[in-house]
N, CA, C and O atoms as CSV, one atom per row, in Angstrom:
chain,resi,resn,atom,element,x,y,z
A,1,PRO,N,N,0.817,-1.408,-0.078
A,1,PRO,CA,C,-0.091,0.080,0.179
A,1,PRO,C,C,0.784,1.229,-0.057
A,1,PRO,O,O,1.949,1.036,0.292
A,2,ASP,N,N,0.529,2.338,-0.544
A,2,ASP,CA,C,1.245,3.612,-0.629
A,2,ASP,C,C,0.184,4.718,-0.129
A,2,ASP,O,O,0.459,5.886,-0.403
A,3,GLY,N,N,-0.908,4.473,0.525
A,3,GLY,CA,C,-1.769,5.468,0.996
A,3,GLY,C,C,-2.627,4.960,1.968
A,3,GLY,O,O,-2.887,3.769,2.135
A,4,LEU,N,N,-3.170,6.151,2.768
A,4,LEU,CA,C,-4.089,5.563,3.892
A,4,LEU,C,C,-5.176,6.658,3.862
A,4,LEU,O,O,-4.761,7.817,3.846
A,5,THR,N,N,-6.337,6.480,3.852
A,5,THR,CA,C,-7.544,7.365,4.075
A,5,THR,C,C,-8.386,7.028,5.261
A,5,THR,O,O,-8.970,5.952,5.381
A,6,VAL,N,N,-8.423,8.093,6.218
A,6,VAL,CA,C,-8.991,7.887,7.441
A,6,VAL,C,C,-10.333,8.588,7.422
A,6,VAL,O,O,-10.235,9.813,7.496
A,7,SER,N,N,-11.532,8.119,7.343
A,7,SER,CA,C,-12.715,8.866,7.373
A,7,SER,C,C,-13.691,8.623,8.493
A,7,SER,O,O,-14.283,7.545,8.555
A,8,HIS,N,N,-13.873,9.510,9.322
A,8,HIS,CA,C,-14.487,9.348,10.663
A,8,HIS,C,C,-15.967,9.338,10.253
A,8,HIS,O,O,-16.287,10.318,9.580
A,9,LEU,N,N,-16.895,8.494,10.495
A,9,LEU,CA,C,-18.268,8.471,10.273
A,9,LEU,C,C,-19.099,9.046,11.503
A,9,LEU,O,O,-18.470,8.934,12.555
A,10,PRO,N,N,-20.214,9.569,11.622
A,10,PRO,CA,C,-20.887,9.855,10.338
A,10,PRO,C,C,-20.775,11.151,9.492
A,10,PRO,O,O,-21.375,11.297,8.427
A,11,HIS,N,N,-19.959,12.080,10.052
A,11,HIS,CA,C,-19.840,13.462,9.561
A,11,HIS,C,C,-18.413,13.901,9.076
A,11,HIS,O,O,-18.353,14.888,8.344
A,12,GLY,N,N,-17.349,13.297,9.398
A,12,GLY,CA,C,-16.101,13.554,9.076
A,12,GLY,C,C,-15.233,13.957,10.217
A,12,GLY,O,O,-15.662,13.826,11.364
A,13,PRO,N,N,-14.087,14.421,9.998
A,13,PRO,CA,C,-13.313,14.696,8.835
A,13,PRO,C,C,-13.001,13.404,8.222
A,13,PRO,O,O,-13.298,12.315,8.714
A,14,THR,N,N,-12.289,13.620,6.947
A,14,THR,CA,C,-11.419,12.763,6.362
A,14,THR,C,C,-10.141,13.023,6.265
A,14,THR,O,O,-9.835,14.215,6.292
A,15,ALA,N,N,-9.425,12.355,6.174
A,15,ALA,CA,C,-7.695,12.571,6.278
A,15,ALA,C,C,-7.329,11.669,5.391
A,15,ALA,O,O,-7.753,10.514,5.334
A,16,HIS,N,N,-6.235,12.365,4.413
A,16,HIS,CA,C,-5.389,11.341,3.281
A,16,HIS,C,C,-4.057,11.542,3.680
A,16,HIS,O,O,-3.619,12.673,3.892
A,17,PHE,N,N,-3.293,10.383,3.814
A,17,PHE,CA,C,-1.873,10.348,3.934
A,17,PHE,C,C,-1.169,9.659,2.846
A,17,PHE,O,O,-1.866,8.899,2.174
A,18,THR,N,N,-0.034,9.759,2.562
A,18,THR,CA,C,0.781,8.594,1.853
A,18,THR,C,C,1.630,7.954,2.947
A,18,THR,O,O,2.055,8.566,3.927
A,19,LEU,N,N,1.825,6.735,2.699
A,19,LEU,CA,C,2.362,5.901,3.393
A,19,LEU,C,C,3.481,5.125,2.990
A,19,LEU,O,O,3.327,4.510,1.935
A,20,SER,N,N,4.435,5.020,3.502
A,20,SER,CA,C,5.883,4.659,3.117
A,20,SER,C,C,6.551,3.754,4.095
A,20,SER,O,O,6.000,3.701,5.194
A,21,GLY,N,N,7.582,3.060,3.934
A,21,GLY,CA,C,8.316,2.283,4.701
A,21,GLY,C,C,7.729,1.405,5.469
A,21,GLY,O,O,8.165,1.408,6.620
A,22,ALA,N,N,6.759,0.528,5.213
A,22,ALA,CA,C,6.059,-0.362,5.733
A,22,ALA,C,C,6.663,-1.612,6.184
A,22,ALA,O,O,7.209,-2.138,5.214
A,23,VAL,N,N,6.784,-2.234,7.125
A,23,VAL,CA,C,7.431,-3.279,7.778
A,23,VAL,C,C,6.112,-4.083,8.463
A,23,VAL,O,O,5.451,-3.602,9.383
A,24,LEU,N,N,5.866,-5.328,7.873
A,24,LEU,CA,C,4.827,-6.047,8.550
A,24,LEU,C,C,5.293,-6.556,9.888
A,24,LEU,O,O,6.471,-6.652,10.232
A,25,ARG,N,N,4.188,-6.886,10.634
A,25,ARG,CA,C,4.165,-7.282,11.879
A,25,ARG,C,C,5.063,-8.787,12.062
A,25,ARG,O,O,5.714,-9.067,13.068
A,26,GLN,N,N,4.927,-9.636,10.873
A,26,GLN,CA,C,5.779,-10.864,11.091
A,26,GLN,C,C,7.301,-10.647,10.618
A,26,GLN,O,O,8.139,-11.518,10.852
A,27,GLU,N,N,7.638,-9.432,9.931
A,27,GLU,CA,C,8.880,-9.220,9.985
A,27,GLU,C,C,9.924,-8.499,11.187
A,27,GLU,O,O,11.133,-8.526,11.420
A,28,VAL,N,N,8.763,-7.876,11.768
A,28,VAL,CA,C,9.273,-7.192,13.133
A,28,VAL,C,C,9.806,-8.182,14.086
A,28,VAL,O,O,10.869,-8.039,14.692
A,29,GLY,N,N,8.949,-9.279,14.197
A,29,GLY,CA,C,9.439,-10.209,15.240
A,29,GLY,C,C,8.997,-9.682,16.771
A,29,GLY,O,O,8.140,-8.801,16.698
A,30,GLY,N,N,9.225,-9.881,17.562
A,30,GLY,CA,C,8.926,-9.771,19.090
A,30,GLY,C,C,7.970,-10.744,19.645
A,30,GLY,O,O,8.228,-11.936,19.477
A,31,LEU,N,N,6.878,-10.400,20.298
A,31,LEU,CA,C,6.159,-11.168,20.952
A,31,LEU,C,C,5.099,-12.301,20.074
A,31,LEU,O,O,4.432,-13.202,20.580
A,32,GLY,N,N,5.191,-11.939,18.657
A,32,GLY,CA,C,4.540,-12.845,17.823
A,32,GLY,C,C,3.097,-12.193,17.450
A,32,GLY,O,O,2.395,-12.873,16.701
A,33,GLY,N,N,2.573,-10.925,17.901
A,33,GLY,CA,C,1.475,-10.338,17.674
A,33,GLY,C,C,1.053,-9.351,18.939
A,33,GLY,O,O,1.221,-9.653,20.121
A,34,ALA,N,N,0.519,-8.210,18.497
A,34,ALA,CA,C,0.033,-7.406,19.367
A,34,ALA,C,C,-1.426,-7.927,19.747
A,34,ALA,O,O,-2.267,-8.328,18.943
A,35,PRO,N,N,-1.582,-7.825,21.365
A,35,PRO,CA,C,-2.700,-8.138,21.817
A,35,PRO,C,C,-3.992,-7.188,21.382
A,35,PRO,O,O,-3.945,-5.974,21.183
A,36,LEU,N,N,-4.985,-7.922,21.300
A,36,LEU,CA,C,-6.352,-7.253,20.969
A,36,LEU,C,C,-6.830,-5.923,22.003
A,36,LEU,O,O,-7.870,-5.301,21.786
A,37,ALA,N,N,-5.988,-5.631,23.044
A,37,ALA,CA,C,-6.208,-4.606,24.122
A,37,ALA,C,C,-6.186,-3.391,23.393
A,37,ALA,O,O,-5.302,-3.321,22.539
A,38,GLY,N,N,-6.916,-2.448,23.515
A,38,GLY,CA,C,-6.775,-1.152,23.000
A,38,GLY,C,C,-5.503,-0.445,23.362
A,38,GLY,O,O,-5.113,-0.518,24.527
A,39,PRO,N,N,-4.880,0.174,22.548
A,39,PRO,CA,C,-3.403,0.970,22.845
A,39,PRO,C,C,-3.646,2.384,23.457
A,39,PRO,O,O,-4.586,3.117,23.150
A,40,HIS,N,N,-2.722,2.649,24.313
A,40,HIS,CA,C,-2.428,3.836,24.752
A,40,HIS,C,C,-1.709,4.751,23.484
A,40,HIS,O,O,-0.557,4.498,23.129
A,41,PRO,N,N,-2.503,5.821,22.854
A,41,PRO,CA,C,-1.679,6.343,21.958
A,41,PRO,C,C,-0.928,7.562,22.612
A,41,PRO,O,O,-1.393,8.201,23.556
A,42,LEU,N,N,0.162,7.790,22.070
A,42,LEU,CA,C,1.369,8.812,22.154
A,42,LEU,C,C,1.481,9.657,21.098
A,42,LEU,O,O,1.617,9.154,19.982
A,43,LEU,N,N,1.451,10.844,21.219
A,43,LEU,CA,C,1.456,11.712,20.091
A,43,LEU,C,C,2.717,12.982,20.473
A,43,LEU,O,O,2.471,14.161,20.728
A,44,PRO,N,N,4.065,12.341,20.419
A,44,PRO,CA,C,4.804,13.523,20.535
A,44,PRO,C,C,5.316,14.225,19.265
A,44,PRO,O,O,5.530,13.690,18.177
A,45,ARG,N,N,5.499,15.705,19.643
A,45,ARG,CA,C,5.882,16.888,18.599
A,45,ARG,C,C,4.846,16.846,17.641
A,45,ARG,O,O,5.121,16.907,16.442
A,46,LEU,N,N,3.480,16.732,18.113
A,46,LEU,CA,C,2.261,17.092,17.160
A,46,LEU,C,C,1.473,18.324,17.959
A,46,LEU,O,O,0.301,18.263,18.329
A,47,ASP,N,N,2.448,19.551,18.159
A,47,ASP,CA,C,1.857,20.589,18.974
A,47,ASP,C,C,1.649,21.786,18.257
A,47,ASP,O,O,1.611,22.866,18.848
A,48,SER,N,N,1.493,21.678,16.877
A,48,SER,CA,C,1.027,23.058,16.293
A,48,SER,C,C,-0.477,22.888,16.129
A,48,SER,O,O,-1.008,21.877,16.589
A,49,THR,N,N,-1.212,23.839,15.487
A,49,THR,CA,C,-2.650,23.695,15.309
A,49,THR,C,C,-2.972,22.604,14.348
A,49,THR,O,O,-3.983,21.960,14.627
A,50,LEU,N,N,-2.293,22.249,13.226
A,50,LEU,CA,C,-2.417,21.548,12.138
A,50,LEU,C,C,-2.023,19.871,12.839
A,50,LEU,O,O,-2.562,18.849,12.414
A,51,GLY,N,N,-1.003,19.886,13.952
A,51,GLY,CA,C,-0.560,18.634,14.395
A,51,GLY,C,C,-1.481,18.281,15.549
A,51,GLY,O,O,-1.629,17.081,15.782
A,52,LYS,N,N,-2.140,19.195,16.325
A,52,LYS,CA,C,-3.178,18.797,17.172
A,52,LYS,C,C,-4.383,18.057,16.344
A,52,LYS,O,O,-4.912,17.007,16.708
A,53,ARG,N,N,-4.758,18.875,15.036
A,53,ARG,CA,C,-5.924,18.234,14.358
A,53,ARG,C,C,-5.422,16.588,13.868
A,53,ARG,O,O,-6.163,15.605,13.884
A,54,VAL,N,N,-4.199,16.604,13.509
A,54,VAL,CA,C,-3.964,15.329,12.760
A,54,VAL,C,C,-3.619,14.345,13.898
A,54,VAL,O,O,-3.561,13.161,13.568
A,55,GLY,N,N,-3.390,14.648,15.148
A,55,GLY,CA,C,-3.168,13.870,16.262
A,55,GLY,C,C,-4.706,13.493,16.623
A,55,GLY,O,O,-4.928,12.287,16.733
A,56,THR,N,N,-5.586,14.213,16.783
A,56,THR,CA,C,-6.920,13.900,17.185
A,56,THR,C,C,-7.356,12.922,16.212
A,56,THR,O,O,-7.866,11.866,16.585
A,57,ILE,N,N,-7.186,13.208,14.967
A,57,ILE,CA,C,-7.953,11.984,13.708
A,57,ILE,C,C,-7.205,10.792,14.139
A,57,ILE,O,O,-7.901,9.807,14.383
A,58,LEU,N,N,-5.988,10.680,14.278
A,58,LEU,CA,C,-5.249,9.264,14.542
A,58,LEU,C,C,-5.496,8.766,16.075
A,58,LEU,O,O,-5.596,7.566,16.330
A,59,LYS,N,N,-5.576,9.630,16.936
A,59,LYS,CA,C,-5.874,9.357,18.294
A,59,LYS,C,C,-7.404,8.518,18.273
A,59,LYS,O,O,-7.536,7.477,18.916
A,60,HIS,N,N,-8.328,8.998,17.604
A,60,HIS,CA,C,-9.856,8.363,17.414
A,60,HIS,C,C,-9.785,7.216,16.740
A,60,HIS,O,O,-10.853,6.605,16.788
A,61,LEU,N,N,-8.761,6.563,15.996
A,61,LEU,CA,C,-8.919,5.234,15.480
A,61,LEU,C,C,-8.998,4.240,16.482
A,61,LEU,O,O,-9.716,3.285,16.186
A,62,PHE,N,N,-8.462,4.212,17.570
A,62,PHE,CA,C,-8.272,3.355,18.822
A,62,PHE,C,C,-9.547,3.566,19.714
A,62,PHE,O,O,-10.148,4.639,19.678
A,63,PRO,N,N,-9.978,2.459,20.567
A,63,PRO,CA,C,-10.979,2.721,21.473
A,63,PRO,C,C,-10.168,3.200,22.885
A,63,PRO,O,O,-8.940,3.176,22.973
A,64,VAL,N,N,-10.937,3.572,23.808
A,64,VAL,CA,C,-10.177,4.028,25.112
A,64,VAL,C,C,-9.649,2.965,25.590
A,64,VAL,O,O,-10.283,1.909,25.594
A,65,PRO,N,N,-8.439,3.053,26.059
A,65,PRO,CA,C,-7.709,1.903,26.555
A,65,PRO,C,C,-7.857,1.669,28.005
A,65,PRO,O,O,-7.786,2.579,28.831
A,66,ARG,N,N,-8.054,0.482,28.285
A,66,ARG,CA,C,-8.300,0.116,29.771
A,66,ARG,C,C,-6.600,0.555,30.633
A,66,ARG,O,O,-5.479,0.553,30.125
A,67,PRO,N,N,-6.927,0.821,31.761
A,67,PRO,CA,C,-5.638,1.149,32.497
A,67,PRO,C,C,-4.655,0.380,32.627
A,67,PRO,O,O,-3.530,0.866,32.743
A,68,ASP,N,N,-4.894,-1.247,32.637
A,68,ASP,CA,C,-4.050,-2.081,32.783
A,68,ASP,C,C,-3.341,-2.654,31.531
A,68,ASP,O,O,-2.527,-3.577,31.537
A,69,SER,N,N,-3.895,-1.774,30.170
A,69,SER,CA,C,-3.283,-2.214,29.065
A,69,SER,C,C,-1.746,-1.904,28.772
A,69,SER,O,O,-1.283,-0.810,29.096
A,70,ARG,N,N,-0.993,-2.833,28.182
A,70,ARG,CA,C,0.447,-2.944,28.251
A,70,ARG,C,C,0.662,-2.368,26.769
A,70,ARG,O,O,1.842,-2.383,26.418
A,71,ARG,N,N,-0.175,-1.904,25.910
A,71,ARG,CA,C,0.212,-1.980,24.467
A,71,ARG,C,C,0.089,-0.238,24.176
A,71,ARG,O,O,-0.833,0.449,24.615
A,72,VAL,N,N,1.105,0.225,23.435
A,72,VAL,CA,C,1.445,1.555,23.354
A,72,VAL,C,C,1.588,1.802,21.784
A,72,VAL,O,O,2.514,1.274,21.168
A,73,VAL,N,N,0.785,2.499,21.242
A,73,VAL,CA,C,1.027,3.098,19.615
A,73,VAL,C,C,1.606,4.382,19.699
A,73,VAL,O,O,1.034,5.232,20.382
A,74,THR,N,N,2.634,4.645,19.120
A,74,THR,CA,C,3.385,6.095,18.991
A,74,THR,C,C,3.279,6.549,17.579
A,74,THR,O,O,3.675,5.937,16.587
A,75,PHE,N,N,2.634,7.815,17.630
A,75,PHE,CA,C,2.659,8.649,16.205
A,75,PHE,C,C,3.539,9.802,16.181
A,75,PHE,O,O,3.103,10.952,16.243
A,76,ALA,N,N,4.760,9.516,16.092
A,76,ALA,CA,C,5.987,10.508,16.625
A,76,ALA,C,C,6.342,11.539,15.335
A,76,ALA,O,O,6.770,10.906,14.370
A,77,ASN,N,N,6.260,12.883,15.136
A,77,ASN,CA,C,6.435,13.696,14.273
A,77,ASN,C,C,7.916,13.841,14.087
A,77,ASN,O,O,8.574,14.091,15.097
A,78,GLU,N,N,8.537,13.718,12.926
A,78,GLU,CA,C,9.870,14.046,12.526
A,78,GLU,C,C,10.065,14.611,11.291
A,78,GLU,O,O,10.178,13.890,10.300
A,79,ASP,N,N,10.130,16.064,11.205
A,79,ASP,CA,C,10.102,16.634,10.022
A,79,ASP,C,C,8.795,16.587,9.049
A,79,ASP,O,O,8.868,16.429,7.831
A,80,ASP,N,N,7.826,16.719,9.641
A,80,ASP,CA,C,6.491,16.412,9.236
A,80,ASP,C,C,6.188,15.229,8.545
A,80,ASP,O,O,5.292,15.198,7.701
A,81,VAL,N,N,7.037,14.012,8.915
A,81,VAL,CA,C,6.610,12.868,8.849
A,81,VAL,C,C,6.365,12.076,10.121
A,81,VAL,O,O,7.176,12.003,11.044
A,82,ILE,N,N,5.070,11.436,10.083
A,82,ILE,CA,C,4.622,10.676,11.323
A,82,ILE,C,C,5.164,9.321,11.193
A,82,ILE,O,O,4.884,8.564,10.263
A,83,LEU,N,N,5.926,9.057,12.134
A,83,LEU,CA,C,6.669,7.784,12.202
A,83,LEU,C,C,5.548,7.010,13.257
A,83,LEU,O,O,5.171,7.532,14.306
A,84,VAL,N,N,5.071,5.602,12.747
A,84,VAL,CA,C,4.029,4.913,13.575
A,84,VAL,C,C,4.728,3.839,13.907
A,84,VAL,O,O,5.255,3.145,13.038
A,85,ARG,N,N,4.829,3.548,15.288
A,85,ARG,CA,C,5.343,2.333,15.806
A,85,ARG,C,C,4.345,1.891,17.330
A,85,ARG,O,O,3.724,2.651,18.072
A,86,ASN,N,N,4.509,0.328,17.404
A,86,ASN,CA,C,3.516,-0.282,17.903
A,86,ASN,C,C,4.290,-0.968,19.034
A,86,ASN,O,O,5.085,-1.775,18.551
A,87,HIS,N,N,4.332,-0.928,20.330
A,87,HIS,CA,C,5.010,-1.533,21.297
A,87,HIS,C,C,4.322,-2.005,22.420
A,87,HIS,O,O,3.247,-1.508,22.755
A,88,MET,N,N,5.077,-3.311,23.284
A,88,MET,CA,C,4.322,-3.666,24.353
A,88,MET,C,C,5.541,-3.162,25.341
A,88,MET,O,O,6.713,-2.968,25.018
A,89,TYR,N,N,5.003,-3.024,26.484
A,89,TYR,CA,C,6.066,-2.699,27.598
A,89,TYR,C,C,5.759,-3.514,28.823
A,89,TYR,O,O,4.614,-3.862,29.111
A,90,ARG,N,N,6.820,-3.805,29.531
A,90,ARG,CA,C,6.621,-4.162,30.824
A,90,ARG,C,C,7.515,-3.903,31.850
A,90,ARG,O,O,8.700,-3.887,31.518
A,91,ARG,N,N,7.236,-3.689,33.059
A,91,ARG,CA,C,7.909,-3.269,34.118
A,91,ARG,C,C,8.845,-4.101,34.780
A,91,ARG,O,O,8.488,-5.175,35.263
A,92,ARG,N,N,10.165,-3.642,34.851
A,92,ARG,CA,C,11.003,-4.764,35.517
A,92,ARG,C,C,11.804,-3.848,36.747
A,92,ARG,O,O,12.931,-3.360,36.659
A,93,GLY,N,N,10.799,-3.771,37.994
A,93,GLY,CA,C,11.515,-3.098,39.078
A,93,GLY,C,C,11.174,-1.653,38.578
A,93,GLY,O,O,10.091,-1.285,38.123
A,94,ARG,N,N,12.334,-0.891,38.753
A,94,ARG,CA,C,12.254,0.388,38.341
A,94,ARG,C,C,12.334,1.022,36.934
A,94,ARG,O,O,12.228,2.217,36.658
A,95,THR,N,N,12.557,-0.086,36.049
A,95,THR,CA,C,12.830,0.215,34.814
A,95,THR,C,C,11.819,-0.277,33.855
A,95,THR,O,O,11.186,-1.235,34.298
A,96,VAL,N,N,11.517,0.072,32.769
A,96,VAL,CA,C,10.596,-0.270,31.635
A,96,VAL,C,C,11.067,-0.638,30.407
A,96,VAL,O,O,11.769,0.137,29.757
A,97,GLU,N,N,10.748,-1.799,29.979
A,97,GLU,CA,C,11.110,-2.647,28.802
A,97,GLU,C,C,10.288,-2.299,27.675
A,97,GLU,O,O,9.083,-2.226,27.911
A,98,LEU,N,N,10.652,-2.083,26.567
A,98,LEU,CA,C,9.862,-1.820,25.259
A,98,LEU,C,C,10.138,-3.121,24.406
A,98,LEU,O,O,11.223,-3.702,24.431
A,99,GLU,N,N,9.105,-3.506,23.686
A,99,GLU,CA,C,9.425,-4.601,22.827
A,99,GLU,C,C,8.582,-4.245,21.753
A,99,GLU,O,O,7.372,-4.200,21.978
A,100,GLU,N,N,9.030,-3.969,20.560
A,100,GLU,CA,C,8.459,-3.449,19.383
A,100,GLU,C,C,7.220,-4.888,18.690
A,100,GLU,O,O,7.558,-6.038,18.408
A,101,VAL,N,N,6.335,-4.510,18.625
A,101,VAL,CA,C,5.521,-5.949,17.967
A,101,VAL,C,C,4.763,-5.625,16.559
A,101,VAL,O,O,3.914,-6.327,16.012
A,102,GLY,N,N,5.245,-4.493,16.157
A,102,GLY,CA,C,4.783,-4.019,14.652
A,102,GLY,C,C,3.325,-3.861,14.452
A,102,GLY,O,O,2.582,-4.164,15.385
A,103,PRO,N,N,2.832,-3.421,13.337
A,103,PRO,CA,C,3.736,-3.226,12.170
A,103,PRO,C,C,4.298,-1.671,12.382
A,103,PRO,O,O,3.878,-1.029,13.345
A,104,ARG,N,N,5.128,-1.164,11.584
A,104,ARG,CA,C,5.680,0.163,11.543
A,104,ARG,C,C,5.767,0.520,10.293
A,104,ARG,O,O,6.112,-0.259,9.405
A,105,PHE,N,N,5.407,1.949,10.074
A,105,PHE,CA,C,5.397,2.719,8.824
A,105,PHE,C,C,5.460,4.180,9.109
A,105,PHE,O,O,5.464,4.660,10.243
A,106,GLN,N,N,5.509,4.876,7.954
A,106,GLN,CA,C,5.590,6.507,8.107
A,106,GLN,C,C,4.356,6.834,7.374
A,106,GLN,O,O,3.880,6.178,6.448
A,107,LEU,N,N,3.861,7.987,7.920
A,107,LEU,CA,C,2.673,8.669,7.288
A,107,LEU,C,C,2.953,10.302,7.099
A,107,LEU,O,O,3.437,11.027,7.968
A,108,ARG,N,N,2.594,10.657,5.950
A,108,ARG,CA,C,2.801,12.166,5.464
A,108,ARG,C,C,1.184,12.696,5.021
A,108,ARG,O,O,0.556,12.319,4.032
A,109,PRO,N,N,0.805,13.529,5.906
A,109,PRO,CA,C,-0.526,14.081,5.574
A,109,PRO,C,C,-0.584,14.960,4.383
A,109,PRO,O,O,0.281,15.818,4.206
A,110,TYR,N,N,-1.497,14.796,3.615
A,110,TYR,CA,C,-1.511,15.852,2.254
A,110,TYR,C,C,-2.902,16.504,2.183
A,110,TYR,O,O,-3.102,17.550,1.566
A,111,LEU,N,N,-3.722,15.919,2.760
A,111,LEU,CA,C,-5.293,16.554,2.706
A,111,LEU,C,C,-6.084,16.129,3.491
A,111,LEU,O,O,-6.137,14.907,3.635
A,112,ILE,N,N,-6.995,17.019,4.289
A,112,ILE,CA,C,-8.034,16.924,5.487
A,112,ILE,C,C,-9.215,17.678,4.669
A,112,ILE,O,O,-9.151,18.807,4.182
A,113,ARG,N,N,-10.144,16.913,4.641
A,113,ARG,CA,C,-11.493,17.375,4.157
A,113,ARG,C,C,-12.376,17.249,5.363
A,113,ARG,O,O,-12.220,16.331,6.168
A,114,LEU,N,N,-13.413,18.276,5.506
A,114,LEU,CA,C,-14.431,18.323,6.564
A,114,LEU,C,C,-15.357,17.390,6.474
A,114,LEU,O,O,-15.964,17.120,7.510
A,115,GLY,N,N,-15.617,16.838,5.523
A,115,GLY,CA,C,-16.786,15.807,5.219
A,115,GLY,C,C,-16.226,14.280,5.199
A,115,GLY,O,O,-15.066,14.007,5.509
A,116,THR,N,N,-17.192,13.317,4.796
A,116,THR,CA,C,-16.891,12.181,4.673
A,116,THR,C,C,-16.230,11.827,3.324
A,116,THR,O,O,-16.183,12.647,2.407
A,117,LEU,N,N,-15.733,10.615,3.234
A,117,LEU,CA,C,-15.385,9.974,1.810
A,117,LEU,C,C,-16.408,10.005,0.818
A,117,LEU,O,O,-16.269,10.336,-0.359
A,118,GLU,N,N,-17.422,9.641,1.380
A,118,GLU,CA,C,-18.592,9.492,-0.050
A,118,GLU,C,C,-18.966,10.849,-0.414
A,118,GLU,O,O,-19.574,11.016,-1.472
A,119,GLN,N,N,-18.624,12.031,0.472
A,119,GLN,CA,C,-19.022,13.374,-0.125
A,119,GLN,C,C,-18.239,13.680,-1.336
A,119,GLN,O,O,-18.754,14.205,-2.323
A,120,GLY,N,N,-16.820,13.306,-1.252
A,120,GLY,CA,C,-15.967,13.415,-2.422
A,120,GLY,C,C,-15.449,14.973,-2.407
A,120,GLY,O,O,-15.078,15.564,-1.393
A,121,ASP,N,N,-15.499,15.525,-3.743
A,121,ASP,CA,C,-15.092,16.817,-3.961
A,121,ASP,C,C,-16.055,17.831,-3.185
A,121,ASP,O,O,-15.605,18.909,-2.796
A,122,ALA,N,N,-17.379,17.469,-2.967
A,122,ALA,CA,C,-18.141,18.485,-2.307
A,122,ALA,C,C,-18.091,18.849,-0.998
A,122,ALA,O,O,-18.836,19.693,-0.499
A,123,ALA,N,N,-17.083,18.136,-0.314
A,123,ALA,CA,C,-16.610,18.381,1.034
A,123,ALA,C,C,-15.728,19.657,1.196
A,123,ALA,O,O,-14.938,19.983,0.310
A,124,ASP,N,N,-15.852,20.247,2.145
A,124,ASP,CA,C,-14.698,21.614,2.115
A,124,ASP,C,C,-13.259,21.036,2.606
A,124,ASP,O,O,-13.031,20.247,3.523
A,125,VAL,N,N,-12.581,21.518,1.931
A,125,VAL,CA,C,-10.964,21.284,2.294
A,125,VAL,C,C,-10.636,22.080,3.457
A,125,VAL,O,O,-10.977,23.263,3.463
A,126,GLU,N,N,-10.020,21.586,4.438
A,126,GLU,CA,C,-9.827,22.036,5.623
A,126,GLU,C,C,-8.332,22.374,5.542
A,126,GLU,O,O,-7.932,23.452,5.981
A,127,TRP,N,N,-7.427,21.408,4.946
A,127,TRP,CA,C,-6.056,21.592,4.760
A,127,TRP,C,C,-5.715,21.004,3.712
A,127,TRP,O,O,-6.399,20.027,3.409
A,128,ARG,N,N,-4.556,21.384,2.799
A,128,ARG,CA,C,-4.016,20.695,1.738
A,128,ARG,C,C,-2.620,21.064,1.726
A,128,ARG,O,O,-2.363,22.264,1.823
A,129,TRP,N,N,-1.542,20.113,1.608
A,129,TRP,CA,C,-0.228,20.378,1.278
A,129,TRP,C,C,-0.033,20.721,-0.149
A,129,TRP,O,O,-0.376,20.032,-1.110
A,130,HIS,N,N,0.561,21.872,-0.168
A,130,HIS,CA,C,0.974,22.648,-1.465
A,130,HIS,C,C,2.617,22.474,-1.468
A,130,HIS,O,O,3.352,23.209,-0.809
A,131,PRO,N,N,3.059,21.455,-2.259
A,131,PRO,CA,C,4.758,21.225,-2.103
A,131,PRO,C,C,5.279,22.208,-2.925
A,131,PRO,O,O,6.315,22.683,-2.459
A,132,TYR,N,N,4.807,22.855,-4.358
A,132,TYR,CA,C,5.518,23.402,-5.202
A,132,TYR,C,C,5.254,24.813,-4.700
A,132,TYR,O,O,5.817,25.564,-5.497
A,133,THR,N,N,4.727,25.436,-3.858
A,133,THR,CA,C,4.372,26.925,-3.545
A,133,THR,C,C,5.144,27.335,-2.463
A,133,THR,O,O,4.952,28.462,-2.005
A,134,ALA,N,N,6.209,26.409,-1.851
A,134,ALA,CA,C,6.686,26.953,-0.571
A,134,ALA,C,C,8.205,27.550,-1.205
A,134,ALA,O,O,9.095,26.870,-1.715
A,135,THR,N,N,8.186,28.808,-1.026
A,135,THR,CA,C,9.289,29.657,-1.508
A,135,THR,C,C,10.196,29.948,-0.368
A,135,THR,O,O,11.401,30.069,-0.585
A,136,ALA,N,N,9.660,30.083,0.953
A,136,ALA,CA,C,10.577,30.542,2.110
A,136,ALA,C,C,11.347,29.197,2.791
A,136,ALA,O,O,11.102,28.074,2.351
A,137,PRO,N,N,12.031,29.349,3.587
A,137,PRO,CA,C,12.911,28.132,3.937
A,137,PRO,C,C,11.836,27.263,4.478
A,137,PRO,O,O,10.692,27.702,4.598
A,138,LYS,N,N,12.169,25.994,4.826
A,138,LYS,CA,C,11.385,24.891,5.306
A,138,LYS,C,C,10.768,25.322,6.545
A,138,LYS,O,O,11.406,25.816,7.474
A,139,ARG,N,N,9.474,25.121,6.542
A,139,ARG,CA,C,8.564,25.369,7.661
A,139,ARG,C,C,7.991,23.965,8.333
A,139,ARG,O,O,7.428,23.117,7.642
A,140,ARG,N,N,8.168,23.839,9.547
A,140,ARG,CA,C,7.451,22.781,10.051
A,140,ARG,C,C,6.026,22.880,10.258
A,140,ARG,O,O,5.624,23.841,10.914
A,141,LEU,N,N,5.118,21.963,9.764
A,141,LEU,CA,C,3.464,22.166,9.662
A,141,LEU,C,C,3.118,21.448,10.911
A,141,LEU,O,O,2.239,21.967,11.600
A,142,LEU,N,N,3.631,20.396,11.304
A,142,LEU,CA,C,2.976,19.750,12.385
A,142,LEU,C,C,3.489,19.970,13.743
A,142,LEU,O,O,2.860,19.634,14.747
A,143,SER,N,N,4.575,20.506,13.760
A,143,SER,CA,C,5.097,21.035,15.025
A,143,SER,C,C,5.460,22.509,15.352
A,143,SER,O,O,5.370,23.271,14.389
A,144,THR,N,N,5.787,22.961,16.335
A,144,THR,CA,C,6.148,24.275,16.605
A,144,THR,C,C,7.530,24.550,16.778
A,144,THR,O,O,8.018,25.665,16.593
A,145,THR,N,N,8.227,23.449,17.164
A,145,THR,CA,C,9.699,23.422,16.945
A,145,THR,C,C,10.451,22.588,15.970
A,145,THR,O,O,11.677,22.673,15.900
């Protein structure tokens, strides 16, 4: 796959992402698979207005986790590319061990529409990435630093 479309029903928004660097769960190794428990989402460096919007869209893909869930999904922003990692953690005394259970991939947002996917072009565009109109030095869109 080279793209991901997330459409929240019944009213939207719909976010479109390019997907790259996918590594399947079987290739990562680890515990043999992530449990079915809802993960705790972590959203580091998604602190601009657009970053918070994208983080909210991604956060609502998962149910509210139980407090005893040991699964963590990280959506880490690095130069406007969102690195997605899936981990299990366990506590050993005062230390915490992370074990990656996969899959892992990178997302880059390029379009956010206010409506659902079935509304298509009739839905208002909230944000669109314009790669060829940037004449200033590189700006970070998803983070403030």
